[in-house]
KEVEX-224713 format. One record per atom (N, C-alpha, C, CB): atom name; residue in three letters; residue number from 1; x, y, z. Coordinates in steps of 0.02 Angstrom, whole numbers. Glycine has a CB too. Example, Ala and Ser with C-alpha at 12.3 -4.5 7.8 and 13.67 -1.06 7.14 Angstrom:
atom;rest;nr;u;v;w
N;ALA;1;660;-284;390 .
CA;ALA;1;615;-225;390 .
C;ALA;1;660;-165;390 .
CB;ALA;1;565;-224;452 .
N;SER;2;642;-112;354 .
CA;SER;2;684;-53;357 .
C;SER;2;645;2;394 .
CB;SER;2;704;-30;286 .
***
This chain:
atom;rest;nr;u;v;w
N;UNK;1;-2777;-141;-6836 .
CA;UNK;1;-2706;-120;-6840 .
C;UNK;1;-2675;-113;-6770 .
CB;UNK;1;-2701;-53;-6879 .
N;UNK;2;-2618;-136;-6762 .
CA;UNK;2;-2584;-134;-6697 .
C;UNK;2;-2550;-67;-6691 .
CB;UNK;2;-2533;-193;-6689 .
N;UNK;3;-2557;-37;-6631 .
CA;UNK;3;-2525;26;-6617 .
C;UNK;3;-2450;19;-6610 .
CB;UNK;3;-2554;57;-6553 .
N;UNK;4;-2414;63;-6645 .
CA;UNK;4;-2341;65;-6640 .
C;UNK;4;-2322;135;-6629 .
CB;UNK;4;-2307;37;-6703 .
N;UNK;5;-2291;154;-6572 .
CA;UNK;5;-2273;220;-6558 .
C;UNK;5;-2225;249;-6611 .
CB;UNK;5;-2243;222;-6492 .
N;UNK;6;-2182;208;-6636 .
CA;UNK;6;-2136;232;-6691 .
C;UNK;6;-2171;258;-6753 .
CB;UNK;6;-2089;176;-6712 .
N;UNK;7;-2228;227;-6767 .
CA;UNK;7;-2260;246;-6831 .
C;UNK;7;-2291;318;-6823 .
CB;UNK;7;-2316;193;-6851 .
N;UNK;8;-2306;340;-6765 .
CA;UNK;8;-2330;407;-6756 .
C;UNK;8;-2278;459;-6762 .
CB;UNK;8;-2361;412;-6692 .
N;UNK;9;-2215;442;-6743 .
CA;UNK;9;-2161;489;-6744 .
C;UNK;9;-2133;499;-6817 .
CB;UNK;9;-2104;465;-6696 .
N;UNK;10;-2147;453;-6858 .
CA;UNK;10;-2119;457;-6926 .
C;UNK;10;-2050;437;-6929 .
CB;UNK;10;-2124;524;-6953 .
N;UNK;11;-2019;444;-6985 .
CA;UNK;11;-1947;424;-6993 .
C;UNK;11;-1905;469;-6952 .
CB;UNK;11;-1925;427;-7067 .
N;UNK;12;-1850;442;-6927 .
CA;UNK;12;-1801;482;-6889 .
C;UNK;12;-1762;529;-6935 .
CB;UNK;12;-1752;436;-6852 .
N;UNK;13;-1758;587;-6911 .
CA;UNK;13;-1719;637;-6949 .
C;UNK;13;-1653;646;-6914 .
CB;UNK;13;-1756;705;-6954 .
N;UNK;14;-1608;680;-6948 .
CA;UNK;14;-1544;696;-6918 .
C;UNK;14;-1549;743;-6857 .
CB;UNK;14;-1500;727;-6970 .
N;UNK;15;-1609;774;-6852 .
CA;UNK;15;-1624;821;-6797 .
C;UNK;15;-1651;785;-6734 .
CB;UNK;15;-1675;875;-6821 .
N;UNK;16;-1656;718;-6737 .
CA;UNK;16;-1685;676;-6679 .
C;UNK;16;-1642;692;-6619 .
CB;UNK;16;-1684;595;-6694 .
N;UNK;17;-1675;698;-6563 .
CA;UNK;17;-1641;711;-6501 .
C;UNK;17;-1600;649;-6477 .
CB;UNK;17;-1692;730;-6450 .
N;UNK;18;-1628;589;-6488 .
CA;UNK;18;-1597;526;-6465 .
C;UNK;18;-1579;486;-6525 .
CB;UNK;18;-1645;484;-6418 .
N;UNK;19;-1517;467;-6529 .
CA;UNK;19;-1493;428;-6585 .
C;UNK;19;-1515;354;-6573 .
CB;UNK;19;-1413;434;-6594 .
N;UNK;20;-1515;314;-6626 .
CA;UNK;20;-1531;245;-6621 .
C;UNK;20;-1480;210;-6572 .
CB;UNK;20;-1530;212;-6691 .
N;UNK;21;-1420;231;-6579 .
CA;UNK;21;-1367;195;-6533 .
C;UNK;21;-1382;213;-6459 .
CB;UNK;21;-1288;219;-6551 .
N;UNK;22;-1400;275;-6444 .
CA;UNK;22;-1417;294;-6375 .
C;UNK;22;-1480;258;-6352 .
CB;UNK;22;-1426;370;-6369 .
N;UNK;23;-1528;253;-6397 .
CA;UNK;23;-1588;218;-6379 .
C;UNK;23;-1576;142;-6368 .
CB;UNK;23;-1639;229;-6433 .
N;UNK;24;-1532;113;-6408 .
CA;UNK;24;-1513;44;-6399 .
C;UNK;24;-1477;32;-6333 .
CB;UNK;24;-1470;21;-6457 .
N;UNK;25;-1432;80;-6315 .
CA;UNK;25;-1398;77;-6249 .
C;UNK;25;-1449;78;-6192 .
CB;UNK;25;-1348;137;-6241 .
N;UNK;26;-1496;123;-6198 .
CA;UNK;26;-1545;132;-6146 .
C;UNK;26;-1589;68;-6141 .
CB;UNK;26;-1588;196;-6161 .
N;UNK;27;-1612;41;-6196 .
CA;UNK;27;-1650;-19;-6193 .
C;UNK;27;-1614;-76;-6168 .
CB;UNK;27;-1676;-33;-6256 .
N;UNK;28;-1546;-83;-6185 .
CA;UNK;28;-1506;-136;-6156 .
C;UNK;28;-1497;-131;-6083 .
CB;UNK;28;-1440;-138;-6187 .
N;UNK;29;-1492;-68;-6058 .
CA;UNK;29;-1486;-58;-5986 .
C;UNK;29;-1550;-79;-5952 .
CB;UNK;29;-1469;15;-5970 .
N;UNK;30;-1607;-67;-5984 .
CA;UNK;30;-1669;-88;-5953 .
C;UNK;30;-1679;-162;-5949 .
CB;UNK;30;-1726;-59;-5988 .
N;UNK;31;-1655;-195;-6003 .
CA;UNK;31;-1658;-268;-6001 .
C;UNK;31;-1618;-293;-5941 .
CB;UNK;31;-1630;-300;-6067 .
N;UNK;32;-1557;-269;-5930 .
CA;UNK;32;-1517;-290;-5874 .
C;UNK;32;-1548;-272;-5807 .
CB;UNK;32;-1450;-259;-5879 .
N;UNK;33;-1580;-211;-5806 .
CA;UNK;33;-1613;-185;-5743 .
C;UNK;33;-1672;-234;-5724 .
CB;UNK;33;-1642;-107;-5754 .
N;UNK;34;-1712;-250;-5774 .
CA;UNK;34;-1769;-295;-5758 .
C;UNK;34;-1745;-368;-5737 .
CB;UNK;34;-1816;-298;-5821 .
N;UNK;35;-1691;-389;-5766 .
CA;UNK;35;-1665;-455;-5742 .
C;UNK;35;-1642;-448;-5666 .
CB;UNK;35;-1602;-481;-5789 .
N;UNK;36;-1610;-393;-5652 .
CA;UNK;36;-1589;-385;-5580 .
C;UNK;36;-1646;-376;-5536 .
CB;UNK;36;-1542;-325;-5571 .
N;UNK;37;-1698;-343;-5558 .
CA;UNK;37;-1757;-333;-5514 .
C;UNK;37;-1795;-401;-5501 .
CB;UNK;37;-1806;-280;-5548 .
N;UNK;38;-1794;-443;-5547 .
CA;UNK;38;-1824;-508;-5540 .
C;UNK;38;-1789;-547;-5484 .
CB;UNK;38;-1821;-546;-5608 .
N;UNK;39;-1719;-545;-5487 .
CA;UNK;39;-1682;-581;-5436 .
C;UNK;39;-1687;-544;-5368 .
CB;UNK;39;-1607;-587;-5457 .
N;UNK;40;-1692;-480;-5368 .
CA;UNK;40;-1703;-443;-5303 .
C;UNK;40;-1769;-459;-5274 .
CB;UNK;40;-1698;-368;-5312 .
N;UNK;41;-1822;-467;-5313 .
CA;UNK;41;-1888;-487;-5290 .
C;UNK;41;-1886;-555;-5257 .
CB;UNK;41;-1937;-487;-5348 .
N;UNK;42;-1850;-600;-5288 .
CA;UNK;42;-1846;-668;-5259 .
C;UNK;42;-1806;-666;-5196 .
CB;UNK;42;-1816;-718;-5308 .
N;UNK;43;-1750;-628;-5197 .
CA;UNK;43;-1711;-622;-5134 .
C;UNK;43;-1753;-593;-5076 .
CB;UNK;43;-1648;-576;-5146 .
N;UNK;44;-1788;-543;-5091 .
CA;UNK;44;-1831;-511;-5040 .
C;UNK;44;-1883;-563;-5014 .
CB;UNK;44;-1868;-447;-5070 .
N;UNK;45;-1911;-600;-5061 .
CA;UNK;45;-1958;-655;-5039 .
C;UNK;45;-1927;-702;-4992 .
CB;UNK;45;-1984;-694;-5097 .
N;UNK;46;-1868;-729;-5009 .
CA;UNK;46;-1833;-774;-4966 .
C;UNK;46;-1817;-745;-4900 .
CB;UNK;46;-1773;-798;-4999 .
N;UNK;47;-1797;-680;-4899 .
CA;UNK;47;-1784;-649;-4833 .
C;UNK;47;-1845;-643;-4787 .
CB;UNK;47;-1756;-581;-4843 .
N;UNK;48;-1900;-621;-4818 .
CA;UNK;48;-1964;-611;-4780 .
C;UNK;48;-1992;-676;-4757 .
CB;UNK;48;-2016;-576;-4824 .
N;UNK;49;-1992;-726;-4799 .
CA;UNK;49;-2018;-793;-4780 .
C;UNK;49;-1975;-822;-4727 .
CB;UNK;49;-2021;-840;-4839 .
N;UNK;50;-1907;-814;-4731 .
CA;UNK;50;-1863;-839;-4676 .
C;UNK;50;-1881;-803;-4612 .
CB;UNK;50;-1787;-827;-4692 .
N;UNK;51;-1893;-741;-4613 .
CA;UNK;51;-1913;-702;-4552 .
C;UNK;51;-1980;-730;-4523 .
CB;UNK;51;-1922;-623;-4571 .
N;UNK;52;-2027;-740;-4562 .
CA;UNK;52;-2093;-769;-4536 .
C;UNK;52;-2082;-838;-4511 .
CB;UNK;52;-2148;-769;-4591 .
N;UNK;53;-2047;-881;-4548 .
CA;UNK;53;-2039;-950;-4523 .
C;UNK;53;-1996;-950;-4458 .
CB;UNK;53;-2005;-996;-4577 .
N;UNK;54;-1943;-911;-4455 .
CA;UNK;54;-1907;-906;-4393 .
C;UNK;54;-1947;-878;-4333 .
CB;UNK;54;-1848;-866;-4404 .
N;UNK;55;-1984;-825;-4347 .
CA;UNK;55;-2027;-800;-4290 .
C;UNK;55;-2077;-849;-4268 .
CB;UNK;55;-2064;-737;-4308 .
N;UNK;56;-2108;-884;-4317 .
CA;UNK;56;-2160;-931;-4300 .
C;UNK;56;-2127;-990;-4263 .
CB;UNK;56;-2199;-955;-4365 .
N;UNK;57;-2070;-1013;-4283 .
CA;UNK;57;-2037;-1068;-4251 .
C;UNK;57;-2019;-1047;-4179 .
CB;UNK;57;-1974;-1088;-4291 .
N;UNK;58;-1994;-987;-4171 .
CA;UNK;58;-1973;-963;-4102 .
C;UNK;58;-2037;-959;-4058 .
CB;UNK;58;-1935;-889;-4106 .
N;UNK;59;-2093;-930;-4082 .
CA;UNK;59;-2151;-926;-4041 .
C;UNK;59;-2179;-994;-4023 .
CB;UNK;59;-2202;-885;-4074 .
N;UNK;60;-2172;-1043;-4065 .
CA;UNK;60;-2197;-1111;-4051 .
C;UNK;60;-2157;-1146;-3999 .
CB;UNK;60;-2198;-1153;-4113 .
N;UNK;61;-2092;-1134;-3991 .
CA;UNK;61;-2052;-1168;-3943 .
C;UNK;61;-2030;-1126;-3883 .
CB;UNK;61;-1992;-1195;-3977 .
N;UNK;62;-2054;-1064;-3882 .
CA;UNK;62;-2034;-1015;-3832 .
C;UNK;62;-2060;-1041;-3761 .
CB;UNK;62;-2063;-941;-3851 .
N;UNK;63;-2014;-1046;-3711 .
CA;UNK;63;-2035;-1063;-3646 .
C;UNK;63;-2082;-1010;-3615 .
CB;UNK;63;-1975;-1073;-3603 .
N;UNK;64;-2134;-1034;-3579 .
CA;UNK;64;-2181;-987;-3555 .
C;UNK;64;-2212;-940;-3607 .
CB;UNK;64;-2150;-948;-3504 .
N;UNK;65;-2223;-970;-3666 .
CA;UNK;65;-2245;-932;-3722 .
C;UNK;65;-2322;-920;-3720 .
CB;UNK;65;-2224;-968;-3786 .
N;UNK;66;-2348;-897;-3776 .
CA;UNK;66;-2420;-882;-3778 .
C;UNK;66;-2461;-945;-3770 .
CB;UNK;66;-2439;-847;-3843 .
N;UNK;67;-2525;-934;-3750 .
CA;UNK;67;-2570;-988;-3741 .
C;UNK;67;-2584;-1024;-3808 .
CB;UNK;67;-2633;-964;-3708 .
N;UNK;68;-2615;-1081;-3805 .
CA;UNK;68;-2635;-1119;-3865 .
C;UNK;68;-2679;-1081;-3909 .
CB;UNK;68;-2669;-1182;-3847 .
N;UNK;69;-2728;-1045;-3880 .
CA;UNK;69;-2777;-1006;-3918 .
C;UNK;69;-2742;-948;-3952 .
CB;UNK;69;-2834;-981;-3873 .
N;UNK;70;-2695;-918;-3915 .
CA;UNK;70;-2658;-862;-3943 .
C;UNK;70;-2615;-886;-4001 .
CB;UNK;70;-2614;-828;-3889 .
N;UNK;71;-2583;-946;-3994 .
CA;UNK;71;-2541;-974;-4047 .
C;UNK;71;-2584;-984;-4112 .
CB;UNK;71;-2510;-1043;-4022 .
N;UNK;72;-2644;-1004;-4103 .
CA;UNK;72;-2685;-1016;-4163 .
C;UNK;72;-2701;-948;-4199 .
CB;UNK;72;-2750;-1053;-4145 .
N;UNK;73;-2708;-895;-4157 .
CA;UNK;73;-2716;-827;-4188 .
C;UNK;73;-2653;-807;-4225 .
CB;UNK;73;-2733;-774;-4135 .
N;UNK;74;-2596;-821;-4196 .
CA;UNK;74;-2532;-806;-4230 .
C;UNK;74;-2523;-848;-4293 .
CB;UNK;74;-2473;-819;-4182 .
N;UNK;75;-2545;-913;-4289 .
CA;UNK;75;-2539;-955;-4347 .
C;UNK;75;-2583;-925;-4407 .
CB;UNK;75;-2562;-1030;-4327 .
N;UNK;76;-2644;-901;-4391 .
CA;UNK;76;-2686;-874;-4441 .
C;UNK;76;-2653;-810;-4471 .
CB;UNK;76;-2755;-859;-4410 .
N;UNK;77;-2627;-771;-4428 .
CA;UNK;77;-2591;-709;-4448 .
C;UNK;77;-2529;-724;-4492 .
CB;UNK;77;-2569;-668;-4385 .
N;UNK;78;-2492;-777;-4469 .
CA;UNK;78;-2432;-796;-4508 .
C;UNK;78;-2450;-823;-4578 .
CB;UNK;78;-2392;-851;-4470 .
N;UNK;79;-2504;-862;-4581 .
CA;UNK;79;-2525;-889;-4644 .
C;UNK;79;-2545;-829;-4692 .
CB;UNK;79;-2585;-938;-4631 .
N;UNK;80;-2584;-783;-4663 .
CA;UNK;80;-2605;-724;-4706 .
C;UNK;80;-2543;-682;-4727 .
CB;UNK;80;-2657;-676;-4664 .
N;UNK;81;-2496;-675;-4682 .
CA;UNK;81;-2436;-638;-4699 .
C;UNK;81;-2395;-673;-4754 .
CB;UNK;81;-2394;-630;-4636 .
N;UNK;82;-2389;-736;-4751 .
CA;UNK;82;-2352;-775;-4802 .
C;UNK;82;-2389;-772;-4866 .
CB;UNK;82;-2343;-848;-4780 .
N;UNK;83;-2457;-776;-4867 .
CA;UNK;83;-2495;-769;-4929 .
C;UNK;83;-2486;-700;-4958 .
CB;UNK;83;-2570;-781;-4916 .
N;UNK;84;-2487;-650;-4917 .
CA;UNK;84;-2478;-581;-4944 .
C;UNK;84;-2408;-570;-4972 .
CB;UNK;84;-2491;-529;-4890 .
N;UNK;85;-2359;-591;-4935 .
CA;UNK;85;-2289;-585;-4960 .
C;UNK;85;-2280;-624;-5026 .
CB;UNK;85;-2238;-612;-4907 .
N;UNK;86;-2310;-682;-5029 .
CA;UNK;86;-2303;-722;-5091 .
C;UNK;86;-2337;-688;-5149 .
CB;UNK;86;-2332;-794;-5082 .
N;UNK;87;-2399;-663;-5138 .
CA;UNK;87;-2434;-626;-5189 .
C;UNK;87;-2392;-565;-5215 .
CB;UNK;87;-2502;-602;-5160 .
N;UNK;88;-2367;-528;-5171 .
CA;UNK;88;-2329;-465;-5191 .
C;UNK;88;-2266;-488;-5230 .
CB;UNK;88;-2309;-420;-5126 .
N;UNK;89;-2232;-538;-5206 .
CA;UNK;89;-2170;-561;-5240 .
C;UNK;89;-2185;-589;-5307 .
CB;UNK;89;-2133;-614;-5198 .
N;UNK;90;-2242;-624;-5315 .
CA;UNK;90;-2262;-652;-5380 .
C;UNK;90;-2277;-596;-5429 .
CB;UNK;90;-2324;-698;-5371 .
N;UNK;91;-2311;-547;-5404 .
CA;UNK;91;-2326;-487;-5445 .
C;UNK;91;-2264;-452;-5465 .
CB;UNK;91;-2371;-439;-5409 .
N;UNK;92;-2217;-443;-5422 .
CA;UNK;92;-2154;-410;-5438 .
C;UNK;92;-2116;-447;-5493 .
CB;UNK;92;-2110;-405;-5374 .
N;UNK;93;-2110;-514;-5485 .
CA;UNK;93;-2076;-553;-5535 .
C;UNK;93;-2113;-552;-5601 .
CB;UNK;93;-2068;-625;-5511 .
N;UNK;94;-2179;-558;-5601 .
CA;UNK;94;-2216;-561;-5662 .
C;UNK;94;-2213;-493;-5698 .
CB;UNK;94;-2288;-583;-5649 .
N;UNK;95;-2218;-438;-5662 .
CA;UNK;95;-2218;-371;-5693 .
C;UNK;95;-2146;-355;-5722 .
CB;UNK;95;-2240;-316;-5640 .
N;UNK;96;-2092;-376;-5685 .
CA;UNK;96;-2028;-365;-5711 .
C;UNK;96;-2011;-409;-5767 .
CB;UNK;96;-1980;-373;-5660 .
N;UNK;97;-2042;-470;-5770 .
CA;UNK;97;-2033;-515;-5831 .
C;UNK;97;-2068;-484;-5892 .
CB;UNK;97;-2064;-587;-5818 .
N;UNK;98;-2129;-454;-5880 .
CA;UNK;98;-2164;-419;-5934 .
C;UNK;98;-2124;-363;-5958 .
CB;UNK;98;-2230;-396;-5912 .
N;UNK;99;-2097;-323;-5913 .
CA;UNK;99;-2056;-265;-5933 .
C;UNK;99;-1994;-289;-5973 .
CB;UNK;99;-2032;-223;-5869 .
N;UNK;100;-1961;-342;-5944 .
CA;UNK;100;-1902;-370;-5980 .
C;UNK;100;-1918;-392;-6051 .
CB;UNK;100;-1873;-429;-5943 .
N;UNK;101;-1975;-424;-6057 .
CA;UNK;101;-1995;-449;-6122 .
C;UNK;101;-2005;-391;-6172 .
CB;UNK;101;-2061;-491;-6116 .
N;UNK;102;-2039;-339;-6150 .
CA;UNK;102;-2051;-277;-6191 .
C;UNK;102;-1984;-245;-6214 .
CB;UNK;102;-2094;-224;-6151 .
N;UNK;103;-1940;-237;-6165 .
CA;UNK;103;-1876;-204;-6181 .
C;UNK;103;-1833;-252;-6226 .
CB;UNK;103;-1837;-186;-6113 .
N;UNK;104;-1839;-315;-6214 .
CA;UNK;104;-1801;-364;-6256 .
C;UNK;104;-1826;-365;-6327 .
CB;UNK;104;-1805;-435;-6226 .
N;UNK;105;-1893;-356;-6337 .
CA;UNK;105;-1920;-349;-6403 .
C;UNK;105;-1896;-285;-6437 .
CB;UNK;105;-1996;-351;-6401 .
N;UNK;106;-1896;-233;-6401 .
CA;UNK;106;-1869;-169;-6425 .
C;UNK;106;-1796;-175;-6444 .
CB;UNK;106;-1878;-114;-6372 .
N;UNK;107;-1758;-210;-6404 .
CA;UNK;107;-1685;-222;-6417 .
C;UNK;107;-1676;-261;-6483 .
CB;UNK;107;-1651;-262;-6357 .
N;UNK;108;-1719;-309;-6495 .
CA;UNK;108;-1714;-347;-6556 .
C;UNK;108;-1733;-303;-6617 .
CB;UNK;108;-1759;-410;-6552 .
N;UNK;109;-1783;-263;-6607 .
CA;UNK;109;-1803;-216;-6662 .
C;UNK;109;-1749;-165;-6677 .
CB;UNK;109;-1868;-179;-6644 .
N;UNK;110;-1719;-138;-6626 .
CA;UNK;110;-1668;-85;-6637 .
C;UNK;110;-1604;-113;-6668 .
CB;UNK;110;-1653;-50;-6571 .
N;UNK;111;-1590;-177;-6654 .
CA;UNK;111;-1530;-208;-6681 .
C;UNK;111;-1532;-215;-6758 .
CB;UNK;111;-1519;-275;-6649 .
N;UNK;112;-1590;-218;-6783 .
CA;UNK;112;-1601;-223;-6856 .
C;UNK;112;-1592;-293;-6882 .
CB;UNK;112;-1554;-177;-6892 .
N;UNK;113;-1592;-295;-6949 .
CA;UNK;113;-1590;-360;-6983 .
C;UNK;113;-1524;-369;-7016 .
CB;UNK;113;-1646;-366;-7035 .
N;UNK;114;-1500;-433;-7023 .
CA;UNK;114;-1441;-448;-7063 .
C;UNK;114;-1456;-447;-7137 .
CB;UNK;114;-1413;-513;-7044 .
N;UNK;115;-1408;-461;-7179 .
CA;UNK;115;-1417;-464;-7250 .
C;UNK;115;-1469;-511;-7275 .
CB;UNK;115;-1357;-480;-7280 .
N;UNK;116;-1479;-568;-7237 .
CA;UNK;116;-1528;-618;-7257 .
C;UNK;116;-1595;-603;-7228 .
CB;UNK;116;-1507;-686;-7235 .
N;UNK;117;-1606;-546;-7192 .
CA;UNK;117;-1672;-527;-7167 .
C;UNK;117;-1688;-553;-7097 .
CB;UNK;117;-1723;-551;-7214 .
N;UNK;118;-1640;-586;-7068 .
CA;UNK;118;-1650;-612;-7000 .
C;UNK;118;-1624;-560;-6948 .
CB;UNK;118;-1612;-682;-6993 .
N;UNK;119;-1659;-556;-6891 .
CA;UNK;119;-1637;-507;-6843 .
C;UNK;119;-1567;-522;-6815 .
CB;UNK;119;-1686;-504;-6787 .
N;UNK;120;-1528;-469;-6805 .
CA;UNK;120;-1461;-479;-6775 .
C;UNK;120;-1470;-506;-6704 .
CB;UNK;120;-1420;-411;-6774 .
N;UNK;121;-1517;-482;-6667 .
CA;UNK;121;-1532;-510;-6601 .
C;UNK;121;-1602;-542;-6605 .
CB;UNK;121;-1529;-453;-6545 .
N;UNK;122;-1610;-605;-6600 .
CA;UNK;122;-1671;-635;-6609 .
C;UNK;122;-1721;-614;-6555 .
CB;UNK;122;-1662;-708;-6610 .
N;UNK;123;-1785;-617;-6573 .
CA;UNK;123;-1835;-597;-6524 .
C;UNK;123;-1843;-653;-6471 .
CB;UNK;123;-1905;-582;-6558 .
N;UNK;124;-1857;-634;-6409 .
CA;UNK;124;-1861;-685;-6360 .
C;UNK;124;-1921;-729;-6369 .
CB;UNK;124;-1862;-655;-6294 .
N;UNK;125;-1913;-793;-6355 .
CA;UNK;125;-1969;-839;-6359 .
C;UNK;125;-2003;-838;-6289 .
CB;UNK;125;-1945;-913;-6380 .
N;UNK;126;-2067;-826;-6289 .
CA;UNK;126;-2102;-815;-6225 .
C;UNK;126;-2094;-870;-6175 .
CB;UNK;126;-2175;-805;-6238 .
N;UNK;127;-2097;-932;-6197 .
CA;UNK;127;-2092;-988;-6149 .
C;UNK;127;-2016;-997;-6127 .
CB;UNK;127;-2120;-1054;-6181 .
N;UNK;128;-1972;-1003;-6178 .
CA;UNK;128;-1902;-1016;-6163 .
C;UNK;128;-1869;-959;-6125 .
CB;UNK;128;-1864;-1029;-6226 .
N;UNK;129;-1893;-899;-6135 .
CA;UNK;129;-1861;-839;-6105 .
C;UNK;129;-1883;-836;-6030 .
CB;UNK;129;-1882;-771;-6144 .
N;UNK;130;-1937;-870;-6011 .
CA;UNK;130;-1959;-862;-5942 .
C;UNK;130;-1961;-926;-5901 .
CB;UNK;130;-2026;-832;-5942 .
N;UNK;131;-1922;-973;-5921 .
CA;UNK;131;-1920;-1037;-5883 .
C;UNK;131;-1893;-1027;-5813 .
CB;UNK;131;-1877;-1090;-5919 .
N;UNK;132;-1839;-989;-5802 .
CA;UNK;132;-1812;-977;-5739 .
C;UNK;132;-1862;-938;-5695 .
CB;UNK;132;-1747;-940;-5746 .
N;UNK;133;-1893;-887;-5722 .
CA;UNK;133;-1940;-849;-5683 .
C;UNK;133;-2002;-891;-5664 .
CB;UNK;133;-1961;-786;-5722 .
N;UNK;134;-2023;-934;-5710 .
CA;UNK;134;-2075;-979;-5693 .
C;UNK;134;-2058;-1026;-5639 .
CB;UNK;134;-2095;-1016;-5749 .
N;UNK;135;-1996;-1051;-5639 .
CA;UNK;135;-1973;-1095;-5584 .
C;UNK;135;-1970;-1056;-5518 .
CB;UNK;135;-1905;-1124;-5600 .
N;UNK;136;-1947;-996;-5520 .
CA;UNK;136;-1946;-953;-5456 .
C;UNK;136;-2016;-943;-5432 .
CB;UNK;136;-1912;-881;-5469 .
N;UNK;137;-2065;-928;-5473 .
CA;UNK;137;-2130;-917;-5452 .
C;UNK;137;-2165;-983;-5425 .
CB;UNK;137;-2167;-887;-5508 .
N;UNK;138;-2149;-1036;-5458 .
CA;UNK;138;-2172;-1101;-5431 .
C;UNK;138;-2144;-1117;-5362 .
CB;UNK;138;-2152;-1156;-5479 .
N;UNK;139;-2079;-1103;-5356 .
CA;UNK;139;-2046;-1111;-5288 .
C;UNK;139;-2079;-1066;-5234 .
CB;UNK;139;-1968;-1094;-5292 .
N;UNK;140;-2097;-1006;-5253 .
CA;UNK;140;-2132;-966;-5204 .
C;UNK;140;-2198;-995;-5184 .
CB;UNK;140;-2143;-900;-5231 .
N;UNK;141;-2236;-1017;-5232 .
CA;UNK;141;-2301;-1048;-5217 .
C;UNK;141;-2294;-1111;-5173 .
CB;UNK;141;-2336;-1066;-5282 .
N;UNK;142;-2246;-1151;-5190 .
CA;UNK;142;-2236;-1216;-5153 .
C;UNK;142;-2213;-1198;-5081 .
CB;UNK;142;-2181;-1263;-5189 .
N;UNK;143;-2170;-1148;-5073 .
CA;UNK;143;-2147;-1128;-5007 .
C;UNK;143;-2206;-1103;-4967 .
CB;UNK;143;-2092;-1073;-5012 .
N;UNK;144;-2251;-1060;-4996 .
CA;UNK;144;-2307;-1034;-4961 .
C;UNK;144;-2354;-1091;-4941 .
CB;UNK;144;-2342;-983;-5004 .
N;UNK;145;-2366;-1136;-4986 .
CA;UNK;145;-2410;-1193;-4971 .
C;UNK;145;-2379;-1237;-4917 .
CB;UNK;145;-2423;-1234;-5034 .
N;UNK;146;-2314;-1247;-4923 .
CA;UNK;146;-2277;-1288;-4871 .
C;UNK;146;-2280;-1255;-4805 .
CB;UNK;146;-2204;-1299;-4890 .
N;UNK;147;-2275;-1190;-4802 .
CA;UNK;147;-2283;-1158;-4733 .
C;UNK;147;-2351;-1162;-4707 .
CB;UNK;147;-2265;-1085;-4735 .
N;UNK;148;-2403;-1160;-4754 .
CA;UNK;148;-2471;-1165;-4728 .
C;UNK;148;-2485;-1236;-4699 .
CB;UNK;148;-2522;-1149;-4784 .
N;UNK;149;-2459;-1285;-4732 .
CA;UNK;149;-2471;-1354;-4710 .
C;UNK;149;-2428;-1369;-4647 .
CB;UNK;149;-2454;-1405;-4768 .
N;UNK;150;-2364;-1345;-4645 .
CA;UNK;150;-2320;-1363;-4589 .
C;UNK;150;-2305;-1302;-4546 .
CB;UNK;150;-2253;-1393;-4615 .
N;UNK;151;-2352;-1258;-4537 .
CA;UNK;151;-2347;-1199;-4494 .
C;UNK;151;-2325;-1220;-4427 .
CB;UNK;151;-2414;-1161;-4489 .
N;UNK;152;-2268;-1197;-4402 .
CA;UNK;152;-2245;-1220;-4336 .
C;UNK;152;-2293;-1200;-4279 .
CB;UNK;152;-2175;-1191;-4322 .
N;UNK;153;-2333;-1149;-4291 .
CA;UNK;153;-2379;-1126;-4239 .
C;UNK;153;-2437;-1173;-4233 .
CB;UNK;153;-2404;-1057;-4254 .
N;UNK;154;-2447;-1214;-4282 .
CA;UNK;154;-2503;-1265;-4276 .
C;UNK;154;-2476;-1334;-4259 .
CB;UNK;154;-2544;-1268;-4341 .
N;UNK;155;-2411;-1341;-4257 .
CA;UNK;155;-2381;-1408;-4247 .
C;UNK;155;-2376;-1419;-4170 .
CB;UNK;155;-2309;-1415;-4282 .
N;UNK;156;-2390;-1370;-4127 .
CA;UNK;156;-2380;-1376;-4055 .
C;UNK;156;-2444;-1407;-4022 .
CB;UNK;156;-2364;-1305;-4023 .
***
């Protein structure tokens, strides 16, 4: 048997503290919030990767810059930093997608059924609902791999 928090609370009474309408508004706001957080995570990723690429490029062309051995140390550090940033951003997107999916399921449940028994708001389809997020995550992985292969600190 699958655990459902609503089944423990029993039917809602008129003495419930939160009405279904208020709960629906909260759930809908969380759906929007998780969408915004996914885009914020990607934006943060772009900003941080741009910073690392820019710093690496500057170090590699800097006049009277670090020695070749020192550049290799910086290259290793930059690769590790990009991998770490990518991992954190991927986790942020995945976790917010998971949260979005849960709230979206709750939104569908709260909206109820129409007279023919179909939900007023259809449940999200796992694959179709996450195509954009999957593309963002793939772009992050490709960018990290591209940086590792074309690290400016190794190109000198």
